[in-house]
Each structure stands twice: as C-alpha cells, then as structure tokens.
Backbone as CSV, one residue per row, in Angstrom:
resi,resn,N_x,N_y,N_z,CA_x,CA_y,CA_z,C_x,C_y,C_z
1,UNK,24.351,14.185,-6.086,23.747,14.820,-5.285,21.997,14.360,-5.493
2,UNK,21.777,14.594,-6.877,20.368,14.434,-7.249,19.865,12.988,-6.781
3,UNK,20.883,11.854,-7.047,20.515,10.575,-6.754,20.149,10.227,-5.352
4,UNK,20.861,10.968,-4.489,20.559,10.721,-2.753,19.458,11.360,-2.715
5,UNK,19.072,12.644,-3.229,17.817,13.103,-3.151,16.570,12.432,-3.257
6,UNK,16.588,11.854,-4.443,15.613,10.631,-5.133,15.435,9.716,-4.224
7,UNK,16.501,8.963,-3.791,16.511,7.926,-2.860,15.839,8.053,-1.756
8,UNK,15.886,9.143,-0.968,15.007,9.441,0.143,13.734,10.175,-0.060
9,UNK,13.732,10.877,-1.042,12.338,11.391,-1.578,11.266,10.411,-1.930
10,UNK,11.643,9.621,-2.898,11.019,8.835,-3.321,10.094,7.873,-2.662
11,UNK,11.047,6.844,-1.747,10.436,6.089,-0.546,9.261,6.973,0.476
12,UNK,9.583,8.034,0.590,8.815,8.821,1.539,7.358,9.088,0.650
13,UNK,7.499,9.417,-0.507,6.284,9.645,-1.435,5.474,8.423,-1.543
14,UNK,6.063,7.356,-1.638,5.552,6.057,-1.747,4.611,5.639,-0.449
15,UNK,5.368,5.970,0.584,4.616,5.532,1.827,3.585,6.489,2.005
16,UNK,3.734,7.683,1.723,2.625,8.553,2.241,1.439,8.025,1.044
17,UNK,1.569,7.741,-0.328,0.602,7.380,-1.213,-0.146,6.089,-0.562
18,UNK,0.677,5.259,-0.018,-0.014,3.754,0.356,-0.584,4.225,1.700
19,UNK,-0.331,5.145,2.486,-0.932,5.394,3.716,-2.298,5.933,3.170
20,UNK,-2.309,6.957,2.259,-3.677,7.684,1.672,-4.581,6.633,1.117
21,UNK,-3.852,5.351,0.314,-4.982,4.338,-0.112,-5.283,3.550,0.820
22,UNK,-4.702,3.264,1.988,-5.262,2.445,3.301,-6.669,3.249,3.749
23,UNK,-6.272,4.779,3.878,-7.405,5.169,4.445,-8.642,5.394,3.343
24,UNK,-8.236,5.393,2.116,-9.080,5.211,1.036,-10.099,3.813,1.294
25,UNK,-9.251,2.945,1.397,-9.869,1.519,1.279,-11.104,1.257,2.696
26,UNK,-10.778,2.306,3.608,-11.443,2.010,4.747,-12.484,2.966,4.989
27,UNK,-12.654,3.922,3.870,-13.734,4.834,3.751,-13.396,5.741,4.776
28,UNK,-12.176,6.058,5.253,-11.760,7.351,6.314,-12.643,7.102,7.664
29,UNK,-12.708,5.900,7.976,-13.376,5.575,9.213,-12.407,5.063,10.153
30,UNK,-11.365,5.801,10.405,-10.269,5.370,11.212,-10.285,6.457,12.408
31,UNK,-10.233,5.951,13.676,-10.326,6.835,14.588,-9.433,6.552,15.815
32,UNK,-9.131,5.091,16.089,-8.211,4.711,17.183,-7.167,3.915,16.786
33,UNK,-6.217,3.567,17.689,-4.925,3.045,17.159,-5.288,1.690,16.712
34,UNK,-6.169,0.842,17.365,-6.798,-0.220,17.031,-7.306,-0.481,15.625
35,UNK,-8.071,0.502,15.484,-8.810,0.857,14.022,-7.642,1.128,12.838
36,UNK,-6.605,1.693,13.454,-5.579,1.978,12.295,-4.597,0.737,12.178
37,UNK,-4.363,-0.052,13.117,-4.097,-1.365,12.547,-4.719,-2.173,11.737
38,UNK,-6.245,-2.316,12.244,-7.054,-3.061,11.328,-7.057,-2.466,9.974
39,UNK,-7.233,-0.881,9.771,-7.271,-0.260,8.527,-5.780,-0.781,7.738
40,UNK,-4.678,-0.556,8.306,-3.406,-0.816,7.634,-3.463,-2.502,7.221
41,UNK,-3.921,-3.177,7.971,-3.782,-4.760,7.382,-4.637,-5.004,6.298
42,UNK,-5.888,-4.648,6.515,-6.935,-4.557,5.236,-6.248,-3.892,4.123
43,UNK,-5.881,-2.578,4.264,-5.305,-1.770,3.336,-4.002,-2.757,2.482
44,UNK,-3.298,-3.357,3.370,-2.105,-3.872,2.928,-2.665,-5.409,2.300
45,UNK,-3.555,-5.849,2.786,-4.177,-7.098,1.986,-4.667,-6.927,0.618
46,UNK,-5.331,-5.745,0.521,-5.826,-5.567,-0.824,-4.811,-5.063,-1.571
47,UNK,-3.890,-4.076,-1.251,-2.676,-3.962,-2.044,-2.001,-4.962,-2.591
48,UNK,-1.779,-5.808,-1.428,-0.847,-6.797,-2.124,-1.651,-7.828,-3.040
49,UNK,-3.086,-8.023,-2.758,-3.912,-8.917,-4.020,-3.527,-8.013,-5.374
50,UNK,-3.570,-6.823,-5.366,-3.604,-6.016,-6.510,-2.365,-6.225,-7.215
51,UNK,-1.185,-6.055,-6.324,0.189,-6.130,-6.987,0.494,-7.556,-7.259
52,UNK,-0.141,-8.388,-6.530,0.219,-9.961,-7.031,-0.376,-10.086,-8.346
53,UNK,-1.498,-9.664,-8.552,-2.003,-9.808,-10.024,-1.065,-9.169,-10.715
54,UNK,-0.613,-8.082,-10.492,0.275,-7.346,-11.656,1.500,-8.216,-11.732
55,UNK,2.273,-8.349,-10.531,3.405,-9.147,-10.751,3.339,-10.356,-11.269
56,UNK,2.376,-11.349,-10.701,2.067,-12.694,-11.495,0.945,-12.730,-12.312
57,UNK,1.180,-12.885,-13.613,-0.181,-12.773,-14.189,-1.115,-14.251,-14.081
58,UNK,-2.114,-14.217,-14.477,-3.165,-15.473,-14.315,-2.456,-16.732,-14.886
59,UNK,-2.016,-16.683,-16.027,-1.317,-17.877,-16.624,-0.525,-18.706,-15.561
60,UNK,0.172,-17.747,-14.887,1.396,-18.438,-13.866,0.702,-18.731,-12.692
61,UNK,-0.240,-17.994,-12.275,-0.987,-18.220,-10.984,-1.934,-19.381,-10.880
62,UNK,-2.340,-19.791,-12.087,-3.143,-20.824,-12.088,-2.406,-22.431,-12.141
63,UNK,-2.626,-23.319,-11.378,-1.731,-24.307,-11.307,-2.571,-25.647,-11.567
C-alpha cells in the first residue's frame, strides 16, 4: 500500500517542484498562456542543461 502511495505522490511532488523552478527562472513574470508556454520551454531548457551536466560528466561530454 505504501508503495502505491509513493508511486503517485512522488511524481506529483516532482512536477510541482519543476513548475516552481520554471516560475523562479522566469522571475515570476508569467501572466498569459503564451508567456506560460515560453516560461516552461525556457525552464525546461535550463533544467535540461543542468541535469545533462549532472548525468554526463565533462570528461564524457568533450569530444
């Protein structure tokens, strides 16, 4: 039972945290749906760059 609760609660918490990070990256200047889409794209690009650095170390990244 605990496993199923965690299975649903953790992804929801992660999504909420990611949304907060997106708003933080755009300095809370989100007012319309078009701005929201731009904000999420910017936020995800920044998050992707940061996670890419964590997942792939510089030694592997340099070719």
